[in-house]
C-alpha positions in Angstrom: 104.0 77.5 38.7 101.6 79.0 36.2 98.2 80.4 36.7 95.4 81.1 34.2 93.6 84.4 33.8 90.7 83.4 36.0 93.0 82.5 38.9 94.9 85.7 38.4 91.7 87.8 38.7 90.7 85.8 41.8 94.1 86.5 43.4 93.8 90.2 42.4 90.4 90.5 43.9 91.5 88.9 47.1 94.3 91.3 47.4 92.0 94.2 46.8 89.6 92.9 49.5 92.5 92.5 52.0 93.6 96.1 51.3 90.1 97.3 51.9 89.9 95.8 55.4 90.2 98.6 58.0 93.6 98.8 59.7 95.3 96.2 57.4 97.5 98.7 55.6 98.1 100.6 58.9 99.2 97.4 60.6 101.6 96.6 57.8 103.2 100.1 58.0 106.1 100.8 60.4 105.4 102.8 63.5 106.3 105.5 63.8 105.8 106.5 60.2 106.6 110.2 60.9 108.0 112.4 63.7 106.1 111.9 67.0 105.0 115.0 68.9 105.1 114.6 72.7 102.8 117.3 74.1 103.7 118.5 77.6 100.9 120.7 78.9 103.2 122.6 81.3 106.1 125.0 80.9 109.7 124.1 79.9 111.7 123.2 83.0 108.7 121.7 84.9 109.1 118.2 86.2 106.7 116.8 83.7 108.8 118.4 81.0 112.1 117.1 82.3 110.7 113.5 82.5 109.1 113.8 79.0 112.4 115.0 77.4 114.4 112.2 79.0 111.9 109.6 77.7 111.8 111.2 74.3 115.5 110.9 74.0 115.5 107.2 74.7 112.6 106.6 72.4 114.5 108.2 69.6 117.3 105.8 70.1 115.1 102.8 70.5 112.8 103.4 67.5 115.2 105.3 65.3 112.7 108.1 64.8 112.1 111.7 65.9 110.3 112.4 69.1 109.7 116.1 69.5 108.6 117.6 72.8 106.2 120.6 72.6 105.2 122.6 75.6 101.6 123.8 75.5 101.0 125.2 79.0 97.8 126.7 80.4 94.7 126.0 82.4 96.3 123.3 84.6 97.2 121.2 81.6 93.8 121.4 79.9 95.1 123.3 76.8 97.6 120.7 75.9 95.3 117.8 76.7 92.6 119.3 74.5 95.0 119.6 71.6 95.9 115.9 71.9 92.3 114.8 72.2 91.5 116.5 68.9 94.6 115.2 67.1 94.7 112.2 64.7 94.5 108.9 66.6 97.6 107.4 64.9 100.2 107.4 67.7 102.0 110.4 66.3 100.7 112.9 68.9 101.2 111.8 72.5 100.3 113.4 75.8 102.8 113.5 78.7 100.8 114.6 81.7 101.0 114.5 85.5 98.4 113.2 88.0 96.7 116.5 87.7 95.2 115.2 84.4 92.7 113.3 86.5 91.4 116.3 88.4 90.3 118.5 85.4 87.0 116.8 84.7 85.8 117.7 88.1 87.3 121.2 88.0 86.3 122.5 84.6 82.6 122.7 83.7 83.3 123.4 80.0 86.0 120.7 79.4 86.0 119.8 75.7 87.1 116.2 76.2 86.2 113.3 78.5 89.3 112.2 80.4 88.4 108.5 80.4 86.6 108.3 77.0 88.9 110.4 74.9 92.3 109.1 76.1 94.0 105.7 76.3 96.5 105.5 79.1 99.7 103.9 77.8 102.0 103.6 80.8 103.1 105.5 83.9 106.6 106.9 83.3 107.9 108.0 86.6 107.1 108.8 90.2 108.8 110.9 92.8 107.9 112.4 96.2 106.8 115.9 96.6 108.7 118.1 99.1 106.9 120.8 101.2 109.1 123.8 100.5 108.6 127.1 102.1 109.9 130.7 101.7 112.8 131.5 104.0 111.2 134.9 104.8 108.7 133.4 107.2 111.3 131.6 109.2 109.5 128.3 109.5 111.5 125.9 111.6 109.4 122.8 110.8 106.2 121.6 109.2 104.5 121.7 112.6 105.7 125.3 113.0 104.3 126.2 109.6 100.9 124.7 110.5 100.9 126.4 113.9 101.5 129.8 112.4 98.9 129.3 109.7 96.3 128.2 112.3 97.1 131.2 114.4 96.4 133.6 111.5 93.5 132.1 109.4 93.5 133.5 105.9 96.9 135.2 106.1 99.0 132.4 104.5 99.2 131.2 100.9 100.4 128.2 99.0 101.1 128.0 95.3 100.7 125.5 92.5 101.4 125.1 88.8 97.7 125.6 88.0 94.2 124.8 89.1 93.9 121.1 89.3 97.6 120.4 88.9 99.4 117.7 90.9 100.8 120.4 93.2 97.3 121.8 93.8 95.8 118.4 94.6 98.7 117.7 97.0 98.2 121.1 98.7 94.5 120.6 99.0 94.9 117.1 100.4 97.2 118.5 103.1 95.0 121.6 103.8 91.9 119.5 104.3 93.5 116.9 106.4 95.2 119.4 108.7 92.3 121.9 108.7 94.0 125.0 107.4 92.4 128.3 106.3 94.9 129.3 103.6 94.6 130.7 100.1 95.6 128.7 97.0 97.4 130.8 94.3 97.6 129.1 90.9 100.4 129.9 88.4 100.9 129.2 84.7 103.7 126.8 85.5 106.0 125.5 88.2 109.0 127.8 87.6 106.8 130.9 88.0 105.4 129.6 91.3 108.9 128.7 92.6 110.1 132.3 91.9 107.3 133.7 94.1 108.0 131.3 96.9 111.6 132.3 96.9 110.6 136.0 96.9 108.2 135.5 99.8 105.1 136.4 97.8 103.6 133.0 98.6 104.5 130.9 101.6 104.8 127.3 100.5 104.5 124.8 97.7 104.3 121.0 97.2 107.3 120.8 94.8 108.5 117.6 93.1 111.8 116.5 94.5 113.7 117.0 91.2 112.9 120.7 91.2 113.2 121.2 95.0 116.8 119.8 95.3 118.8 122.7 93.8 116.6 125.4 95.5 117.0 123.7 98.9 120.7 123.0 98.6 121.3 126.6 97.6 119.4 127.9 100.6 116.8 129.6 98.5 114.0 127.5 99.9 113.4 125.6 103.2 112.5 122.0 102.9 110.0 121.1 105.7 109.0 117.5 104.8 109.1 114.8 102.2 105.6 113.8 101.1 106.3 110.0 101.0 106.5 107.0 103.2 110.3 107.2 103.6 113.0 109.8 103.5 114.9 110.6 100.3 118.6 109.8 100.2 119.0 113.1 98.3 117.6 115.0 101.3 118.4 112.7 104.2 117.9 115.3 106.9 114.4 116.2 105.8 111.7 114.2 107.7 108.7 112.6 106.1 105.3 114.1 106.7 104.5 111.3 109.0 107.7 111.8 111.0 106.8 115.5 111.1 103.5 114.6 112.8 101.1 114.5 109.9 100.1 111.1 108.6 97.8 110.3 105.7 98.6 113.4 103.7 101.1 112.0 101.2 100.4 112.6 97.5 103.3 111.5 95.4 103.9 113.1 92.1 103.7 111.0 88.9 103.9 111.4 85.2 102.2 109.2 82.6 101.8 108.8 78.8 98.4 109.0 77.0 97.2 108.8 73.4 93.8 109.6 71.8 91.4 106.8 72.6 90.9 105.7 69.0 94.5 105.0 68.4 94.9 101.5 66.9 95.7 98.8 69.5 98.8 97.7 67.6 100.2 101.2 67.7 99.5 101.5 71.5 101.2 98.2 72.0 104.3 99.3 70.0 104.5 102.6 71.9 104.0 100.8 75.2 106.8 98.3 74.5 109.2 100.9 73.3 108.5 103.1 76.3 108.9 100.3 78.8 112.2 99.4 77.2 113.3 103.0 77.4 112.4 103.2 81.1 114.2 100.0 81.9 117.4 101.2 80.4 120.4 102.0 82.6 120.6 105.5 81.1 117.2 106.4 82.3 117.6 104.8 85.7 120.8 106.7 86.3 119.3 110.0 85.0 116.2 109.6 87.1 118.2 108.7 90.2 119.8 112.1 90.1 116.3 113.7 90.0 115.0 111.6 92.9 112.6 109.9 90.6 111.9 106.3 89.9 111.0 104.8 86.5 107.6 103.2 87.0 106.6 101.3 83.8 103.6 99.1 84.2 101.4 96.9 82.1 98.9 99.0 80.2 95.8 97.4 81.8 97.3 98.1 85.2 97.8 101.8 84.4 94.3 102.0 83.0 92.9 100.6 86.3 95.1 103.1 88.3 93.8 106.0 86.3 90.2 105.1 86.9 90.6 104.5 90.6 92.7 107.6 91.2 90.3 109.7 89.2 87.5 108.7 91.5 89.5 109.5 94.7 90.7 112.8 93.2 87.2 113.9 92.3 86.0 113.1 95.8 88.8 115.2 97.3 87.9 118.1 95.1 84.3 118.0 96.2 85.3 117.6 99.8 87.7 120.5 99.6 85.1 122.7 97.9 87.4 123.7 95.0 85.4 125.8 92.6 85.0 124.7 89.1 86.8 126.8 86.5 85.5 127.7 83.1 
């Protein structure tokens, strides 16, 4: 087929017009086009970090690209989240955060991002129960015994968390408010630091994700008093649930999710979502998570968005009820 000069110019103009359309070149490019940074706003070895690294490994295999985990701890996850909110919205900087992400807008008066407006939830990655673990130095025999001792000596007991507004903090406050305890919250820079102080007896208890509680409980360094879930864990079959221990309505399971900057193109979000769901449904991930006491929890993006909005409202209400002071 031959074309004259006028037809050639028309085709060339059409091509230029197509290239000028926003997002066309981006949609035609392969994702990811460069290494992807997974920002974990907690210390290495935390549950969020362990989950993030497991998912990153499977994403590398599935997309044949580099997924690099970077730990940016501090301020209950705010420092890492701020970094992602300010990053290029192209899918190459991703936030791996816990449920504590939903508390920070209520806790920090000078937050430099809007949790709902500046992030797009991609999918939930995993969920696992928290375990109420306590120092062995207090000699608690049960959760009821711990509560009784704390009520008998108001202000003399402490519980720790991986930071103000972290998942462990929210779980601890939910329990404290429901039971009516006068105890002091001690925030740490990360979970490992808090665990060390519970073991040493410098703080009394901690709502610790099951994955991190297991080795400490099995080695006798910590006492497991209850599973914060609706059923016992097969990994700690002798530890009762909080309801079995006499305290219903206090469960606050730990979960980890994936977020990207809100202006990330829809096709990139869809690609990342699909690849992540495939990774979570792999037998490798299921086997690995089973050993941690975690469950892969992929969900449609719209469903995760709805969960984030609803849970953010309930978390904010709890923070106001508990009288947690804003930071910053």
